[in-house]
C-alpha positions in Angstrom: 30.5 -20.4 36.8 29.7 -21.1 33.4 27.9 -19.6 31.3 25.7 -20.4 28.4 24.9 -18.3 25.5 20.9 -17.9 24.4 20.1 -20.6 21.4 16.6 -19.7 19.3 14.7 -22.1 19.5 15.0 -24.4 16.1 12.2 -23.8 14.9 13.1 -20.0 14.8 16.3 -20.7 11.8 14.0 -23.7 10.1 11.3 -23.7 7.6 8.1 -26.6 8.3 6.1 -26.2 5.4 2.0 -27.1 5.4 1.0 -27.1 1.0 -2.3 -28.5 0.7 -3.9 -28.3 -2.8 -7.5 -26.4 -1.6 -8.6 -25.6 -4.3 -7.6 -27.8 -7.7 -4.2 -29.7 -8.6 -0.8 -28.1 -8.7 2.4 -29.2 -9.3 5.6 -29.0 -7.6 9.4 -29.6 -7.4 10.7 -28.7 -3.7 14.4 -28.5 -3.4 16.0 -28.1 0.0 18.5 -25.4 0.3 19.1 -24.3 -2.7 18.3 -24.3 -7.0 20.5 -27.4 -7.0 19.5 -29.1 -3.6 18.2 -32.8 -3.1 14.6 -32.7 -4.6 12.4 -33.6 -1.7 8.8 -33.8 -4.0 8.3 -33.7 -7.7 4.3 -34.6 -8.7 1.4 -33.1 -9.3 -1.0 -32.6 -5.9 -4.2 -33.2 -6.5 -7.2 -31.6 -4.9 -7.1 -32.4 -1.2 -3.7 -33.4 -1.2 -0.7 -32.5 1.2 2.6 -32.3 1.5 5.2 -31.1 4.7 8.4 -30.2 4.1 11.3 -28.5 6.3 14.6 -27.4 6.0 16.9 -25.0 7.0 15.7 -22.9 3.1 13.3 -24.5 -0.2 13.2 -24.0 -3.2 10.3 -24.2 -4.4 8.7 -24.4 -8.4 5.1 -24.5 -9.0 2.5 -23.7 -11.5 -0.6 -23.0 -10.1 0.0 -21.4 -6.8 -3.8 -19.8 -6.9 -4.5 -23.9 -5.3 -2.7 -23.7 -2.5 -2.8 -23.2 0.7 0.3 -23.1 2.3 1.4 -22.8 6.6 4.9 -21.8 7.0 5.5 -22.1 11.0 2.3 -22.0 11.9 1.2 -19.3 10.0 -0.6 -19.3 6.9 1.2 -17.4 3.7 0.0 -16.8 0.6 1.5 -17.0 -3.1 1.8 -14.7 -6.2 -1.3 -16.8 -8.3 -0.6 -16.2 -12.4 1.8 -19.1 -14.4 5.1 -20.9 -13.5 6.8 -19.6 -10.6 9.9 -19.8 -8.2 9.9 -19.3 -4.5 12.3 -19.2 -1.8 11.6 -20.4 1.9 12.8 -19.0 4.6 12.1 -19.0 8.0 10.9 -15.2 7.6 8.7 -16.0 4.3 7.7 -16.9 1.3 9.8 -14.3 -2.0 10.4 -14.7 -5.7 13.7 -16.4 -6.1 13.7 -13.5 -8.9 
């Protein structure tokens, strides 16, 4: 009889991040895995536009976080406001890169 090791659901190990410009435009640059990883998106989301990103980890630089609504793995998350921010997004949450 073989025993199988339990495997955590993929959702618990990866990031599924929906960003939506709800209050106005927001410029952002999204990298996969690290600050120097491949760029998944670079540009401005105008009010009403949204993007979905999936990866194990995301690095995001943005200029108007107060204009965004973010949903991380099905849960709405608040972002730090004011000025240009660099954020790290993992399955556990969103935090400043510094």
